[in-house]
Every structure is written in C-alpha cells, then in structure tokens.
N, C-alpha and C positions, 0 to 999 in steps of 0.2 A: 190468417196472418195479416197483420196491419201493414198497409202500404206507407212507407216512409219517404216516397219520392216527393220532391219539392213541388208545390203548386206555384206555377209561374204567374198566376193572376196577381195583379196589383190593385190596391184599393186606395181611395182617398178618405181622409178623416175630417174633411172640411165640414161635413154636415153635423159632426159632433162638436164643432168649434175648435178643433185642433188643426192649426195651420202650419204649412211649410215643414211638415214632419217627414223624416225619412222612414217610410213604413216598411217594416219587415213582416210580410204576411205569410202565415201558415208555414213557418220554417219547420224543418224536421228536428227531432230531439238532438241528433248529432250536431246540427248547425247551431242550435240554441246553446248547447253545452260549449261549443267552441267559442261562440260569442261571449259567454260568461267567463271563460278562461282568458280570452284576449283582453277583456275589460278588467281582469284581476278581481272579479267578483266571486270567484270560487276556485277550488282546486279539485283535481281528480284523485279519487281514492284508488288503491291498488286493485280494487274489484272492477274499476271502470266507472263506478258511480260518481256523480258530481256532488261535491260537498260545499255547502254555502253556510254563511252566518247571516241570520235574519236581522241582526243589529239589536237595537234597544229592546224590541219586543220579541220574546221567544215563545209567546203564547197569546191567546185571545185576550182582548181587553173589553169585557162585557159592559162596563160602565160607559164605554165610548161607542156603543152600538145604538143607532137611532133608526126610527121609521118616520117618514114624512107623514104628518097628520093632514089628511085631505078628505075629499068626498068618498073615496073608496075605503079608507081605513078608519075614519073617525068613530064609527059606531060598531066596528067589528073587532078591532085590535084590543087585546087585554093590556091596556096601558098601565105603566108602573115602572118599577125598578128594572124589569127585564126588557120591556118594550118602551123605550123612552121617546116621546114625541119630538119631532123636529119641524120647524116652521118651513112652509113651502117656499116663501120668498128667500129665506136664508139659504135654502138648498140651491136655488137658482144662482144666487150670488157666489156661493162656495164652488159650485160646479164650474162657473165661468172662470174663477180664479185657478182651478185645477187644470182646465183645458188650456188656459193661457200659459200655465207653467209647462205643460207638455208640448206646446207648439214649438217648432224648430228643433225638436229633439229626435233622436232615433227611437222609434216606437215599435213594439212587437205586438202583432195582432193575430188573433186566432179565432176562427169560427168552430164552434163545437156545440154539443147539445147535452141535456140531462134527460134522464128517464129512458130506460132500455125498452119499455113497452111503447111502440110507435103511437099508440092511441093517446099517450100522455106526454109525448116528446115536447121539450122546451128548447128552442133554438137560442143560442147564446153567442154573442161576440165579446171577446175578452181583449181589452186594450191595456197593455202593460208597459211600464217604464223600463223594467229590467227583463233581460232575456230569460233568466232562470225562473222568474215568476210566470212567464209564458210557457216555459217547459213544464212547470207545475200544472198549468191549465191543460196542457196536452195529456199529462198523466191522469188527472183526476176527472176530467169531463169525458163524455163519449165522443169518439172521433168519426166524423162523417167521411164517407168514401169520396173519391174524386168526383164521381157522378153526382152524389148528393150535394157537393159544394157548388156545382154548376148553377143551380137555381136556389141556393141557400138564402133564406131571408131571416136575419136575426130578429128575435122578438124582445129579448132582454140584452142589456149591455152592461158589462163590468168595466169600470174605469179605475185602474189601479196605479196610484202614483206614490210609492213609498217615500220618495224624496221630498214630497210637498208637505210643509208643516203649516197646519192651520193656526190662525190667531184666534183664540177662544173669544176674546172680547168682540172682535169684528165678525167672526164667522158663526158664533152661536154654539160652538163645540165645548166640551168640558176641558180638553187640553189639545195638544197639537195633532194627535192621531184621531182617526174617526173611521167608522164604517156605517154608511147610511143607505137605507132602502127607500126607493121612491116607486110606489106601485102605479102611479099615474104615468110617469115618464118611463117606467120600466128600466130603471137604472140602479145598479149597485155601485156606490161611490166610496172608494177606499183610499185613504191617504195617511201619511205619517208613520206607517208601520210596514216593515218588510215581512212580517209573519204571514206565510202563504195560506195558513188555515183560514184567515179572514176571507180569502177569495172563494173557497168552496162553501164556507158556512154562510156567506152572504146570499148566494143563489139558492142554497138549500133552505134557508129561512124563508125566502120568497116562496118556494114550493110548499112549505109547510102552511102557507096561507092559501095559495092558489088551489092546491089539490082538494082539501076538504070543502072550501067555499064554492069552487066552480066545477069540480070533477067528482064530488062525493066519494073521494078516495082518502084513506087514512095514511098520512105520512108518518114514518117511524124512524127514530134515531136508533138504528139497530144494525147488526150484521145478520146474514142469512146464508144457509147452505142447504143442499138437497142430497138425500140418500139415493142408493141404487134402486130403491122401490118407488122413488118419486116423492118421498115425504120431505116436506120443508121444515126446517128448524129456524127459529128466530131468536136472536140474542140481543136484548136491550141492555144498555149500560153506558155510563159516561166514560170519558177518557180515563184510561188506566185500569179499567175493570176487566179487560180481557176480550172485548168484542172481536177484535181483529185476530188475536191469537187463537181463540177457541173456535172460530168459524173456519179457520184455515186448517182443515182436517183432511189428511191424505186419503181417507176412506169415503169422503163426501165431496161433492162438487161445490165450489164457492160461488154464490150468487153475488155477494158484495159484502163490504166490511163496515159500512157506516150509516147509510141513508137508503130507505126503501119506501115504496108505496104498496098498500094492500088494497086491492080493487074489490068491487062488488062481485066480480067473477071468481073470487077466491084465489087470485093469483098474487104473487109478490114479485115486484120488479125493483131492480137496482136503479138508483138515481145516477150513479157514478160510472166512470170508466176506469177507475183505479183504486188504489188503497193508500191510506195515510196512517202508518203504524208507528207507535212508540218503539224506540230501540234501546231504551235504558236496560242494561244488563242482558242484551240480546245474545243468544248463543245458538249455534247450529244444532246442538243436541236438543234443546228445549223447544225451539221454534224453527224447524228446518225450512219450512216453506217461505217464511219471511226472510230468513237469512239468505237463502238462495236467490230471492228476488232482488237483492241488492247487487246490481250489476249495471253495465252501461245502459243508460236511460233512466235509472233511478236517481233521486235527489235526496241526499242526506242533509239534515238541518241541525246545525249547532253541535256537531260532534267534534271530538278531538282526534286528530290523526298524528301518527309518528312520522319520522323522516322518510320512511319507506311507504307511506300512504296507507298504513294499517290503522283501522279504526279501533279506538279503545271504547267499547260500548259501556264500560263501567264508569267512565269519566264524566262527571256531571258538573264540571267546573263552570261551564257556561249556563247550563240549565238541566234540570231533571227531565224536561219535556223534549228530549232529543227525538227526532222524527226521521222517517223515510217515506217518500212518495214514490209510487211506481205504477205503471199501467197494469191493469188486471191480468193481461196476458203474460206477465212475468211469473204468475202462479200457474203451475202445470195443470192442476185439476180444477177447471172452472166450468161453470154452466154457460153454454152459448145457445141463444142469447141469455143475458142475465135476468132470467125470469123463472120463478118456481111456482108450483101448484100445491094445493092440499097441505097447508100448514098443520102440523100435528103436535109440535111441542114449542112452547115459548119459555125462554130462560130470562129471568131478571137478574142481571149480574150486579153485585154490590161489593165494593172494597170496604168492608166494615172496619173502621179504625178502632172501634171499641173491642172487637174480638169476641162478641157475644152471640151473633146471629149464626145459626147452624150452617155448615158448609153446603148443604143442599136440603131443601124441604119442598114439599108439595103444597100448593096453595088452592084453597077453595075459590070459586068465582068472586066472592065478596073480597077475600083477601087479595086476589089478583088485582082487582080494581083499586083497592086501597093502596097497595104497594106501587102500582103504576102511577097513581096521582101523586104519591109521596116522593118516589124516585130517590130513595136514600142511597148514599155512597159516601166516600171520603174524597175531598178534593186532593189531588196529587200535586206535590210541589212542582211549580213551574208550568202547570197546565194553564193557569190564569195569572195575569199580572198581579203581583202583590202577595201571592200564595207561596210562602217559603217553607212550609211543612204541611203534611197531610192534616186536613181538618174534617170533622164530620159535617156532612152537608146534605141538603134536600134539594133536588132539582126535578120539578114536576114533569112527568112523562119521560123521565130519564133524558131530558133534553130541553129544559125550560129556556135556556138562552137562545134557542132557535125556534121557539114556538110562539107565533104572533097571536094565536087565539087563546081563550081561557082553557086551562088544562082539562076542565070538565068536558069540553067539547071533544077533545081527543080521547079521553077516557071512555066516554059514552060510545064512541065509534068502535074503540078496541073491544069493549065489553060485548057489544053486539056481534062483532066478528068472531070473537072467541066462542060465544054461544052458538053461532051458526055453524062454525067449523068443528066444534067439539074438541078443542085443543086442550092439552094438559099444560099447566103453568107451574113453573118451578122457580124458587128463589135460591140463587147460588151465591155464596159468600166467597169471593176470591181474595178477601182481605186477610185479616189477622186471626191467628189461632194461638191458644195457650196464654192469652193475655192481650191487653190493648197495645196499640202502637207504642213502641219504646220498651215494651216488656216481652210481648209475644213475638212470633215470627210470621212471615207471610205464608199463606197456604201454599203448599207445594203444587206446582202446575200439574205434575203427574197424577195427583189425587183428584184435582178438579177435572182433568180430562177423563179419568176413570169414571167419575160420577156422571158426567155428560154422556159418555159412551153407554153407561148402564141404562140411562133413560132412553137413548136413541135405539138401543138394542132390545128394549122392552123389558129389561130386568127390574126396573123400578116403576113400570107404567101402570100396573094394577094396584089399586089400594086394597091392602089387607090389614085389618086392625092389628094383628099380631106382629106385622112386619114394620109398623111405624109407632113412634112415640109422639104424643101431642106435647109440644114444648110448653112448659108451665108458664112462661112469660109471654112469648110471642104467639102462642096458639097455633103454630104451623105444624104440619105432619112431617116429622123428622125420621128418616129411615134408620132402622137399627143396624142393618148390614148393607154393604155395597161391595161388589166384586172389585178387588184391586185397591181397597181403601181400609186401613186399620180401623177396627170398630171404635176405638177410643177417639179417633179423629172426628167421627160423625157426631159426637157429643161435645159441643164447645165447653160445657160445664166441666166435663171430665178432663179436658186438656188444661184447665186452670189449676187443678189441685187445691182450690180454695173456694169453697162454695159461697161463703159470705161475700168475698170480694166479687165473685162472678155475678151473683144476684144483685148486689148493690149497683154494679155497672150496668147490668141489663135493665134494671128499673130506671136508671138514669137515662138510658137510651129511649125507653118507652115514653118517658116524659117529653123527650125531644120530639118524638113522633107525634104525640098528642098536641103539643104546642104548635108544631108546623101545620098540622091538619086543620087547625081552627079556621084558617082562611078559606078552606074548601068545604066546611061543614054545611054551609047553606046550599051548596050545589049537590051534595052527596046524600044518597038514601040512607035510611037507618041500617039497612043490611050492609052497605059499604062501610059505614062508620064502625060497625061491629067487626069488620074484617081486620081492624088494626090490632096491635099487640095488646095483651091483657095486662092490667095493672097488678093483679095479684095472682099467685100460683093457684092452680086448680086444687 
C-alpha cells in the first residue's frame, strides 16, 4: 500500500536558479487535486478522477523535441529528424529564461525515480508549474518511501513550465513549445505545452540512451505481464495499437504498460510507477481493468463530461488522443515489484490501416528483426500534433521518437536476447479487417484477446506445417485456426471478398516497407533483409 501522508520537508530551488518561489514539496495526490480544483485548472468527474484540459497540445510534438549536442552525445546520437541537435549555449540561455519565469511563483516539486530494478534506478526531481502536472509525475514515476526520501539525491531534473512560451528567433526552437534533453547537465527542459506525455517521454528518452550505453541493458517501448508459471510476455507497439489494453489481463500480473528494460540476467523491469492509457471509446465490458482504474487519484485528459460529471468516452471533440494516467496500484492484479523473468513470447502490435496484414502470424528470427527495425503501424489521429486522421507509418523499434541511438543498435541487442532466451515472436494486427481504413472495420478486441490467449496457453506455440499457411505476400506463418476466432477472420484476404483489390493493396504496402527499409540496409545482414515482405506470391 502506498503511503500518501504529506512529507513536511521543505526544499529550496535557488540552486536551480528559481528564486522566491513558494515551493509545494511532495504533496499527496489528494492535495494536488484540490490545488487544481482551487485554481480552476480542472474538474472532478463523478468517479472521483480529476479531469483536465492540456490546452493547445493534446499530443506530443516530435518536431519540437531536441537533444543538446555536446561531448557526451555528439558521436553517439543518431542525429536527424528524430533526434534534432540543440546548441549548448542556446540551452543555457533558454534555461535561464525559464527559471526566471518560474521565480516568484507557486511551484510543485516531487522527488521520484524510474526503473523498478534497484540496480538500474534513476533518481528524478520534477519541478512543475501546475499542480496537476506534478500529480501526473506522482502517477507515472516510481514513488520513494518516506525513509528513501530522507537521503534522496536526485540525479536528473525535469523542469516543466507549460505557461512559458519560447521565442524561436531568440531561443533557437522551432516554435513556442519545446522538450529538450541535456545529458551533461542531466536536465529535461519542457515548455510551451501542457501535454503531460512530454514529461514521462523526456525521462524515458534519456533512459533509452543511458541503459544501452552505460548499463548494457535493452530499453523497450513495450508493455509486459507475467503468467502464473512465471512466463513473461512482452508487447511492442506504438500508441493506439493496444499495449496497455492487452497487457492488462485479469489472468496475468501486470509488470507495466509502456517502458521496460531487459537485462543480461534475463529479467524485465518496468521503468514506471503507473499507466497512461488511451480512453477513446473505453467501456467497462471491453477494458474492465482500465475502466475500474479511473477513480480518485487518476487524471483524465481532454475528455468531455456532462453536467453530472459523467465522462463521454466516445466524444472526441477535443482530440482522439483522450488519456488517463493512474498509479499502477489502481490495477488489482500487478507484479510486485514490477520485475519479470524468463520472457517466452514477444508480440509486435500494429494497427494496419491498409487492412492486409494477418491478425496474427508467427515470425522467424530474421522476420522478427526486420519488423522490429521497421516498426510498422498507423498513426492514430490526435496522438501527434498535426495528425488529423490515421496514416500508415514506420517508427523504428516501435518507438523511434524516443530512441536516441541508431535503431540497428537496439535491434542487435533485441536479436541477441531473443536468441539467448529462445522466445517466440508474433506479429499481431489490431488494426483493420475486411478492407482498409474507411472501408473495413477495426479488429474486434475479443478476437485479438483470443489470439493472444491461444499463444500464452500454448495452443499456437508449436509450429506445424499443416496448421499454418505461409502468407503469399508477407511470407509470415499465418495460423489456419485459433480457438475463439472465426476461421475467415484469420485470413485478411478472405475478409475482403475481392482478391484483386486485396493483393493490389498488399503489394502497395510491401513497396512502402521496402522504401522505408532502404535507410537501414547498410546496417542489416542479408538474412534480415530477406525477412521482409515478399514482392511476388509464392
């Protein structure tokens, strides 16, 4: 049970350059919620959860994410459109302007940490302009005990000032919002955006550099759970593909829903202390664990409430990227501590907007490496600024926006770990069936759950030639039958009822795969290159 008693310790922010601030340190969630209500920055839903509006930004802004280019990062970061360099002197000047802006204000400060495995723990101090942002930090990072706080020494600092607007010409940013990592100063500087996802993704992007470079540990943008026999399952996928939903299984203990590390000791540990789930079209019937987690202490983002405080989860008038954050103990069936052993199955989740990838297929090691490097899915409307409808997309390692190193480095680590652990790897399409987006329908969650359960129960674990069909375009092993799933659903071609249209669309997607993979070919072996989709039918 988490101790919510208030820490009476007070701290000064003078060493950070923040002067004459009224510091609210380590407030409880109840206190932070009340501060938010008193400031008219949120309302209380009838469930007791806090509902806030994040303002202009309701999703991440990848083009405004920067990394300071210095002696630590210059030769290691994969610079480009994902990891955009930022001048060190410009950072110093911008940081000074932000802390001057925060000086004299009421500031909310929280000490917390990331990484459930104590051998990899990263101590964090979060400095927030808004109380609900600090409550988000309570939910999403791991919570030290009172005893641990006594001698707590923060290693990284997050400075979060949503109300500060940068001047691009003066500050070197693209526009008024920014999220900047400085590995020398160990600071994540965020301004101009109230979207809370920038807070957690900033520190986890830092870990995606720190763990492989300094700890020889693979960071993964994935969810994970563990079965009664101690078998760990890992779910890779971008926002909207089902990581949170599918890992919240009443028959398995949840390790975490978004970010994990895989150690050389063959253990998997959660980075986080909470969950950050999409709630578009949420229902108690389809997602009971997430639905029940929305109670006092949870934060709903950008949802619409009626006069009685009832949430309309189908209302996307603000954004389709409606969210809830809650501490992991809001889920009943969790792994304590958030560490699992013996990974046995890995699922690559993709929301295929073309509707041509099989709902589940088994991958060879080469195919697994190819699809991991490719990271195909569809961007879901509202998840990123400027995305107003789903678009086919490739995101290396199923998390390119958070990966400072070249994707090949993460892929090599994953391939070796998969080989050492002897895991089975599956490609799962949680996207469209019966046609592309706009024509077909979204795959039913009950069918996806049935396929996942069949794998975890061992019903699809053994490869038998007669039980699988090798897909004529993508070359993956597609099961002919699966308990709880209609046979025709397992064949995307059969759901279209138009072979010519299906194959035309499938070949179009293979061309997109091949075009995307060109930038990785120099780093990939011939075996991995052959793990991609086939251009012609067998």
